[in-house]
N, C-alpha and C positions, 0 to 999 in steps of 0.2 A: 824573277819573283823574288820577293824577300823570304828570309829563311822564316818568316812567322806566317806566311801566307795561308797554310793550311789552318794555323790556330785561329787567324782571324774568321775562316770560313765556319769553323767549329763553333766560335764564340757566336758569330750571327745566327747560327742554327739553335743555339741554345736560346738566345734572344727569342726568337719565333716560337718556341715551345715554352715560355715562360720561366726559364730558369737562367737568363743571361748573368744575373748579378753572381749567384753562386757560382756557376762555371767560370767565369771570367776571374774571380777571386782563386780559385782553385788553380787556374792557368799562371796567373801572376806569381803565385807562391812558387809553382813548380818550376817555372823559369827562374826567377830572381833569387828563391831560398835555396833550391836544391840543384839548379843548373841542367834541369831536364831539356830534352830536344822536343819542345813543343811543336815542330813542325812534323813528327812522325805521327803517321796514322795510328799505330797500335799506342803510342803515349796517349794521345787524343783520347782514344776510346777508352783506355785504362782510366784516366783521369775523370772520365765523363760517367764512369760506372757508379750508380747508386744517385746521381743527380740528373742526368739526361735519361728519360725513360726509352727513347726511341734511339738507340745504339746504331740500328741499320739506317735510320733516315740520318744521323749524324754522319755516318761513313759515306752515304750517298752524296750528301752535300758537299763534303770535302772532295770527293772523287769527281763530281760533275761541276764543281765551282759554283755550286747554285747561288751563291752570294756574291760573286765578282764584283757586280755594280755597287755593292755597299763598301768595298774596301778600297781606300785611297793608299794606292801604292807610294812607298817611300822613294821618290824618284826628284826629278827636276822641280816638280810643284814644291816639294818640302824644301829642298835646297835655296830656291827662288825667294822663299819668305824667311829664310835665316835658320832653318831647323835641320841639323846636323846629326842628332842624338835622340834616341828613344828611352825614357819617355823626356820631353822637354814641355816645361809649362811656361806660358806667357802670363807674365803677372804685371800689371802695370806697363812699365817700358822696360822691364827685365825679360831676359829668356833664360830659364833656370833648367839646366839639362842634367839630368841623371842625380839630382840633389835629395838629401834625407828629408824626412817629414819636417825635422825642426827648422830646417832652412825655409821651406815652403810656408810653413805655418808664419815664420817672422815677417816673410814677405808678403803674405796676404794680410797679415796683421797692419801693416803698415799703410796698405791702400784701403782696407776696410775694417777699421777697429772693430773689437767684439761689441755687441750692443749690452748695455747695461742691463742687469735683470729686472730694474725697475721702470724699464721703457715700457710705453702704452702701445 
């Protein structure tokens, strides 16, 4: 299983209780900005404190793999489609792996220029 399987279970649980966006941002920042091990149960519970009201439910969801069917494993399916890094964004005919926001914004603007503020 991927090293983030537990984090994906926790994210799915947070979605089911209506705080998915908030918790996923916390997970993202913990992993990418601070290098925390977001696969560890205690880390996931600590990060959920104050956001997810039902920490026992979160723990149970992780331990029982409650949302297993909601998580696409990073395996042959990903590789067969040309995805080798996370995150990878498909923008037009480009595969942009682990790119900063400025690169993503430029790529998206080339295929979908910003709408004029005078548009109807």
